[in-house]
N, C-alpha and C positions, 0 to 999 in steps of 0.2 A: 504685816506683809512679810513673807519669808522667801528665802532662796537657798538652794543647795549649792555649795561651792564647787566650782569647776577648776581644772588645772590652770586656766588663765587667771581666775580669781585669786588663787593662792600664790601664783608665780609672777604675775605682772601687775594687774590692777583689777579692781572689782567692777564687773559689768553690772551696772544697776538696772534691774528690770524697768522697762519703760513705764509700767503702771505705777511705779513708785514716784514718778514725777509729780503726781497729783497731791502728794503729801509733803514733798520737799519744798524748801524756800524757793521763792520766785527768782528767776535769772533776770534781774532788772537791767543791769548794765554789764555787758560782757557775757562770757560763756562759762563762768565759774562761780559757785557759791560755797560757803562754808556750812557744813551740817554738823552742829555741835550735838553730841549724843552722850547720854549716860549709859554705861554698861551695867550688867547684872552684879558686878562687884563694887560699884560705886565710883568708878573712874570715868572722868570726862574725856571724850575724844573729839577732835576737830577734823572731820573728813572733808577734803576738797572735792566737790562734785563738779565735773565739767561736762559740757555738752558740745556737740558740733555747732559751729556758728552758721553753717550753710547746709543745705540739703533737706530732704524730706524727713529723714530719721535723725533724731537728736543723739542717739547712742550714748546715754549718760554713763559715766564711770566715776568711781572714787579713785582719785589719783594715788599713785604709789606712796607718796611721802608719809602720810600718817597711816594709811591702810596697812603697809608692811609691818609697822610697829604693832598694830592690832593683831595681825595674823601671827606674828612671832610670839607675842606675849601670851596669846590664847592657845598656841600650838595647833593652829587650824590646818586641816588637810582636806583634800578633795572628798566631797560627800558630806562634810560637816554642814551645818545650817546657820544662816544668819536670819534673825528676826528683827525688823525695824518697826517701831510703833510711834505714832504721833500722839502727843498728849497736849490738850488745850489747857493753858493756865492763864486765867483772866488777868492776873497780876503781872506775870513775867512774860507772857506771850507763849507761843508754841514751843514745846520741848520735844525732844526725841529720845527714845530709849533703843539701844541696840543690844541684842543678845546673841552671843556665839554659843552654839550648842553642838554637842557630840552625842552620837547614838550609843546607848549602853545596852541595848537589847531591842528586840523587834518592837518598833513603835515607841520606844522609851528614849527620851532626849533629856540631857542634863546641861545646864548652863556651865560654861567654863570661864 
């Protein structure tokens, strides 16, 4: 699953596409879960994903605390791309991989 970054994503918090909720951990108690993801460089990140407790639309977001560290370390800007993948591991359970990508030419993306 992928998303192109917006001004809000790089300046405030990452607006998670609603379709991503089907691969993220369940919100069992409360309105926040931790999404632990391995990036393309081998670093683990713990993103705090929150949803609205009321209302028809959940409006999921990665809270700013860990997200800003990720944005700054990767040097992300508007138009860059985030790719999130779910990987099933029968021994350890579901794992996530997150890739930050920058465009280096027409249709050519590279992990940062």
